[in-house]
RODO-2510 file (C-alpha; in nm, 4 decimals, decimal comma):
residues 100
     n   res          X          Y          Z
     1     m     0,0000     0,0000     0,0000
     2     n     0,1489     0,3325    -0,1019
     3     a     0,1371     0,6512     0,1057
     4     m    -0,1427     0,8044    -0,1013
     5     e    -0,3648     0,4992    -0,0516
     6     k    -0,3291     0,5250     0,3275
     7     r    -0,4848     0,8727     0,3330
     8     n    -0,7994     0,7653     0,1524
     9     n    -1,1320     0,6838     0,3138
    10     k    -1,2498     0,3283     0,2439
    11     y    -1,6052     0,2562     0,1286
    12     h    -1,8224    -0,0408     0,0346
    13     l    -2,1024     0,0154    -0,2157
    14     t    -2,3979    -0,2137    -0,2865
    15     l    -2,6115    -0,1520    -0,5950
    16     e    -2,9278    -0,3516    -0,6577
    17     l    -3,1563    -0,3473    -0,9593
    18     k    -3,5023    -0,3414    -0,8046
    19     q    -3,7191    -0,3200    -1,1161
    20     y    -3,6587    -0,3116    -1,4902
    21     a    -3,8177    -0,0417    -1,7067
    22     t    -4,0590    -0,3091    -1,8315
    23     g    -4,1901    -0,3607    -1,4775
    24     e    -4,0255    -0,6993    -1,4399
    25     t    -3,8362    -0,7697    -1,1181
    26     e    -3,6515    -1,0811    -1,2397
    27     p    -3,3747    -1,1608    -1,2941
    28     a    -3,2456    -0,9725    -0,9932
    29     k    -2,9033    -0,8134    -1,0300
    30     s    -2,6669    -0,6673    -0,7765
    31     l    -2,3134    -0,5398    -0,7595
    32     e    -2,0907    -0,4840    -0,4585
    33     f    -1,7457    -0,3318    -0,4556
    34     d    -1,4991    -0,1523    -0,2350
    35     f    -1,3458     0,1801    -0,3295
    36     s    -1,1430     0,4555    -0,1740
    37     n    -1,1795     0,8305    -0,1990
    38     h    -0,9710     1,1167    -0,0658
    39     d    -1,2914     1,2994     0,0369
    40     e    -1,5452     1,1992     0,2987
    41     v    -1,8179     1,1096     0,0507
    42     f    -2,1075     1,1349     0,2974
    43     a    -2,0075     1,4952     0,3773
    44     i    -1,9972     1,5769     0,0038
    45     i    -2,3399     1,4206    -0,0491
    46     e    -2,4798     1,6235     0,2409
    47     k    -2,3305     1,9488     0,1077
    48     i    -2,4801     1,8949    -0,2371
    49     r    -2,8143     1,7901    -0,0878
    50     e    -2,8142     2,1142     0,1125
    51     k    -2,7468     2,3165    -0,2036
    52     d    -3,0098     2,1088    -0,3885
    53     p    -2,9079     2,2364    -0,7356
    54     f    -3,1802     2,0381    -0,9146
    55     n    -3,4618     2,0998    -0,6636
    56     d    -3,4674     1,7242    -0,6082
    57     q    -3,2919     1,5599    -0,3133
    58     e    -3,2636     1,2208    -0,4853
    59     q    -3,1006     1,3745    -0,7937
    60     a    -2,8656     1,5715    -0,5699
    61     t    -2,7595     1,2447    -0,4051
    62     e    -2,7172     1,0660    -0,7397
    63     f    -2,5145     1,3575    -0,8732
    64     a    -2,2889     1,3794    -0,5671
    65     l    -2,2136     1,0077    -0,5588
    66     g    -2,1609     0,9824    -0,9337
    67     l    -1,9378     1,2880    -0,9364
    68     k    -1,7209     1,1594    -0,6511
    69     l    -1,6814     0,8146    -0,8086
    70     f    -1,6014     0,9654    -1,1495
    71     s    -1,3666     1,2368    -1,0267
    72     e    -1,1634     0,9994    -0,8092
    73     v    -1,1021     0,7672    -1,1058
    74     m    -1,0107     1,0702    -1,3159
    75     i    -0,7623     1,1894    -1,0503
    76     k    -0,6026     0,8446    -1,0269
    77     n    -0,5711     0,8343    -1,4074
    78     r    -0,5100     1,2043    -1,4767
    79     n    -0,2730     1,1353    -1,7670
    80     h    -0,5026     0,8910    -1,9447
    81     p    -0,5963     1,0173    -2,2941
    82     l    -0,9656     0,9622    -2,2179
    83     f    -0,9602     1,2609    -1,9811
    84     e    -0,7648     1,4974    -2,2092
    85     e    -1,0591     1,7262    -2,2890
    86     l    -1,1579     1,7477    -1,9236
    87     k    -0,8227     1,8724    -1,7925
    88     e    -0,9229     2,2359    -1,8366
    89     a    -1,3014     2,2080    -1,8124
    90     f    -1,3331     1,9966    -1,4985
    91     p    -1,1606     2,2401    -1,2585
    92     l    -1,3874     2,5184    -1,3911
    93     f    -1,6918     2,2983    -1,3393
    94     m    -1,5853     2,2159    -0,9826
    95     k    -1,5274     2,5849    -0,9062
    96     r    -1,8793     2,6642    -1,0295
    97     l    -2,0276     2,3794    -0,8275
    98     k    -1,8513     2,4915    -0,5089
    99     g    -1,9795     2,8449    -0,5698
   100     l    -2,3477     2,7437    -0,5684
***
């Protein structure tokens, strides 16, 4: 384990498919995995829920969790060509988000 890994918070996420768009509930699907993040994700979710940028608490939660998962992968792979276009735009986006 490297020094950077030691400073990260450790999380376990469980995702379950409860109902398909067709209304069917079978076959059931679920996914569980562990991940780490340099931020305290629950605090980030709460901050975004308080700001409620979409006037919808559930969407605020989805947004916060998705953003933290995405941004942490992007940080860990900052030199990957996939993120090239986001190098300049993402910091501007985060500044705007923090300014809400």
